LUMLO-29504 format. One record per residue (C-alpha): residue in three letters; residue number from 1; chain; x, y, z. Coordinates in nm, 2 decimals. Layout:
ALA | NUM | A | X | Y | Z
...
This chain:
MET | 1 | A | 0.65 | -1.49 | -2.83
LEU | 2 | A | 0.27 | -1.43 | -2.89
THR | 3 | A | 0.19 | -1.59 | -2.55
ASN | 4 | A | 0.44 | -1.35 | -2.38
CYS | 5 | A | 0.28 | -1.05 | -2.56
ARG | 6 | A | -0.07 | -1.17 | -2.46
SER | 7 | A | 0.04 | -1.22 | -2.09
LEU | 8 | A | 0.20 | -0.87 | -2.09
ALA | 9 | A | -0.11 | -0.72 | -2.24
VAL | 10 | A | -0.33 | -0.88 | -1.97
ALA | 11 | A | -0.09 | -0.77 | -1.70
CYS | 12 | A | -0.09 | -0.41 | -1.83
ALA | 13 | A | -0.47 | -0.41 | -1.85
ALA | 14 | A | -0.49 | -0.53 | -1.49
PHE | 15 | A | -0.24 | -0.27 | -1.37
ALA | 16 | A | -0.42 | 0.01 | -1.56
LEU | 17 | A | -0.75 | -0.10 | -1.40
ALA | 18 | A | -0.59 | -0.10 | -1.06
ALA | 19 | A | -0.41 | 0.22 | -1.11
SER | 20 | A | -0.73 | 0.40 | -1.22
GLY | 21 | A | -0.81 | 0.43 | -0.85
PRO | 22 | A | -0.99 | 0.20 | -0.62
ALA | 23 | A | -1.37 | 0.17 | -0.62
LEU | 24 | A | -1.39 | 0.18 | -0.25
ALA | 25 | A | -1.72 | 0.09 | -0.11
ASP | 26 | A | -1.73 | -0.11 | 0.21
LYS | 27 | A | -1.52 | -0.21 | 0.51
PRO | 28 | A | -1.39 | -0.57 | 0.48
ASP | 29 | A | -1.61 | -0.87 | 0.54
GLU | 30 | A | -1.48 | -1.04 | 0.86
ALA | 31 | A | -1.39 | -0.69 | 0.98
GLU | 32 | A | -1.39 | -0.80 | 1.34
ALA | 33 | A | -1.12 | -1.07 | 1.27
TYR | 34 | A | -0.90 | -0.82 | 1.10
LYS | 35 | A | -0.96 | -0.56 | 1.37
THR | 36 | A | -0.87 | -0.80 | 1.65
HIS | 37 | A | -0.56 | -0.91 | 1.46
LEU | 38 | A | -0.44 | -0.56 | 1.41
GLU | 39 | A | -0.51 | -0.45 | 1.77
PHE | 40 | A | -0.32 | -0.75 | 1.90
SER | 41 | A | -0.03 | -0.62 | 1.68
GLY | 42 | A | -0.04 | -0.28 | 1.85
TYR | 43 | A | -0.26 | -0.09 | 1.61
GLU | 44 | A | -0.55 | 0.14 | 1.70
VAL | 45 | A | -0.84 | 0.04 | 1.47
THR | 46 | A | -1.14 | 0.25 | 1.40
GLU | 47 | A | -1.43 | 0.10 | 1.21
THR | 48 | A | -1.63 | 0.32 | 0.98
ASP | 49 | A | -1.90 | 0.23 | 0.71
ASP | 50 | A | -1.64 | 0.21 | 0.43
ARG | 51 | A | -1.31 | 0.10 | 0.59
LEU | 52 | A | -1.10 | 0.01 | 0.89
SER | 53 | A | -0.88 | 0.31 | 0.97
VAL | 54 | A | -0.56 | 0.17 | 1.12
LYS | 55 | A | -0.30 | 0.37 | 1.32
HIS | 56 | A | 0.02 | 0.28 | 1.49
PRO | 57 | A | 0.27 | 0.49 | 1.69
VAL | 58 | A | 0.57 | 0.37 | 1.48
LYS | 59 | A | 0.45 | 0.19 | 1.17
TYR | 60 | A | 0.26 | 0.34 | 0.88
ASN | 61 | A | -0.11 | 0.43 | 0.92
PHE | 62 | A | -0.34 | 0.29 | 0.65
GLY | 63 | A | -0.70 | 0.21 | 0.56
LEU | 64 | A | -0.83 | -0.13 | 0.49
TYR | 65 | A | -1.10 | -0.14 | 0.22
LYS | 66 | A | -1.29 | -0.40 | 0.02
LEU | 67 | A | -1.17 | -0.39 | -0.34
ARG | 68 | A | -1.25 | -0.63 | -0.63
GLY | 69 | A | -1.30 | -0.94 | -0.43
GLY | 70 | A | -1.02 | -0.87 | -0.18
LEU | 71 | A | -0.89 | -0.61 | 0.06
LEU | 72 | A | -0.67 | -0.31 | -0.02
ALA | 73 | A | -0.44 | -0.17 | 0.24
GLN | 74 | A | -0.38 | 0.19 | 0.14
GLY | 75 | A | -0.16 | 0.44 | 0.33
TYR | 76 | A | -0.01 | 0.77 | 0.26
ILE | 77 | A | 0.32 | 0.93 | 0.37
THR | 78 | A | 0.34 | 1.31 | 0.34
GLY | 79 | A | 0.58 | 1.42 | 0.08
ALA | 80 | A | 0.84 | 1.69 | 0.16
ASP | 81 | A | 0.85 | 2.00 | -0.05
LYS | 82 | A | 1.11 | 1.82 | -0.26
MET | 83 | A | 0.83 | 1.59 | -0.40
LYS | 84 | A | 0.70 | 1.90 | -0.58
SER | 85 | A | 1.02 | 2.09 | -0.65
ASP | 86 | A | 1.23 | 1.79 | -0.77
ARG | 87 | A | 0.97 | 1.53 | -0.86
LEU | 88 | A | 1.21 | 1.34 | -1.10
THR | 89 | A | 1.46 | 1.27 | -0.82
CYS | 90 | A | 1.17 | 1.15 | -0.59
LEU | 91 | A | 1.03 | 0.93 | -0.87
GLU | 92 | A | 1.38 | 0.77 | -0.90
VAL | 93 | A | 1.36 | 0.70 | -0.52
VAL | 94 | A | 1.02 | 0.55 | -0.56
ASN | 95 | A | 1.13 | 0.33 | -0.85
LYS | 96 | A | 1.43 | 0.20 | -0.64
VAL | 97 | A | 1.19 | 0.12 | -0.36
ASN | 98 | A | 0.95 | -0.06 | -0.60
ALA | 99 | A | 1.24 | -0.26 | -0.74
ARG | 100 | A | 1.32 | -0.39 | -0.39
ILE | 101 | A | 0.97 | -0.46 | -0.25
THR | 102 | A | 0.75 | -0.76 | -0.33
SER | 103 | A | 0.38 | -0.72 | -0.27
VAL | 104 | A | 0.34 | -0.35 | -0.21
ARG | 105 | A | 0.34 | -0.08 | -0.47
ALA | 106 | A | 0.46 | 0.27 | -0.40
TYR | 107 | A | 0.38 | 0.58 | -0.61
ILE | 108 | A | 0.36 | 0.95 | -0.58
ASP | 109 | A | 0.00 | 1.07 | -0.59
LYS | 110 | A | -0.14 | 1.39 | -0.74
ASP | 111 | A | -0.09 | 1.58 | -0.41
GLY | 112 | A | 0.28 | 1.49 | -0.40
ASP | 113 | A | 0.25 | 1.24 | -0.12
LEU | 114 | A | 0.38 | 0.88 | -0.13
ALA | 115 | A | 0.10 | 0.62 | -0.16
LEU | 116 | A | 0.16 | 0.26 | -0.05
GLU | 117 | A | -0.09 | -0.01 | -0.16
ALA | 118 | A | -0.11 | -0.38 | -0.11
TRP | 119 | A | -0.39 | -0.62 | -0.19
TYR | 120 | A | -0.49 | -0.92 | 0.03
GLN | 121 | A | -0.70 | -1.22 | -0.09
PRO | 122 | A | -0.96 | -1.31 | 0.18
PRO | 123 | A | -1.08 | -1.51 | 0.37
TYR | 124 | A | -0.91 | -1.40 | 0.69
ASP | 125 | A | -0.64 | -1.64 | 0.80
ARG | 126 | A | -0.42 | -1.55 | 1.10
THR | 127 | A | -0.10 | -1.68 | 0.94
ARG | 128 | A | -0.16 | -1.54 | 0.59
PHE | 129 | A | -0.27 | -1.20 | 0.72
ALA | 130 | A | 0.04 | -1.18 | 0.95
ALA | 131 | A | 0.26 | -1.25 | 0.65
PHE | 132 | A | 0.07 | -0.99 | 0.45
MET | 133 | A | 0.13 | -0.73 | 0.72
ASP | 134 | A | 0.50 | -0.82 | 0.74
MET | 135 | A | 0.53 | -0.75 | 0.37
PHE | 136 | A | 0.34 | -0.42 | 0.41
ASP | 137 | A | 0.58 | -0.33 | 0.70
GLU | 138 | A | 0.90 | -0.43 | 0.51
VAL | 139 | A | 0.86 | -0.11 | 0.30
ARG | 140 | A | 0.96 | 0.12 | 0.59
PRO | 141 | A | 1.33 | 0.04 | 0.63
ILE | 142 | A | 1.37 | 0.03 | 0.25
LEU | 143 | A | 1.21 | 0.38 | 0.21
ILE | 144 | A | 1.43 | 0.52 | 0.49
GLU | 145 | A | 1.74 | 0.37 | 0.32
GLU | 146 | A | 1.65 | 0.49 | -0.03
ASP | 147 | A | 1.54 | 0.84 | 0.08
ARG | 148 | A | 1.85 | 0.89 | 0.30
ASP | 149 | A | 2.02 | 1.22 | 0.21
ILE | 150 | A | 1.76 | 1.29 | -0.06
ASP | 151 | A | 1.47 | 1.40 | 0.17
CYS | 152 | A | 1.17 | 1.34 | -0.05
LEU | 153 | A | 0.97 | 1.23 | 0.25
LYS | 154 | A | 0.89 | 1.41 | 0.58
């Protein structure tokens, strides 16, 4: 029992550290490999001093940043007015989404937008990064399904 409590405490501390907001500093090491991979997958990638900005005509746009020894993929989806007027209902939608996804966390940020975040452990590997992107992309149909007829997202 004590081991479970200790494990839970460590997990809670790690989550609290991550939830406190990323200490974003630099674009990823091996940025060119990630950029090439994403461009091959149909993304438009812009390189800046602190990130790779990644855009796609159909999939979610996101930034790719260095964070605590890995990479954070972080994207935002504009919330509809309902995110502010009926936050509780929208939080229930987000909780249902989080219960169904594996390696991405979703939350409503202070501006009432939906944030999606996933962390990748370098180094770059084509197969592992492709699997990571598949997991990041798996959120889209789940969000659409859970938000159907509720309209928390634009």
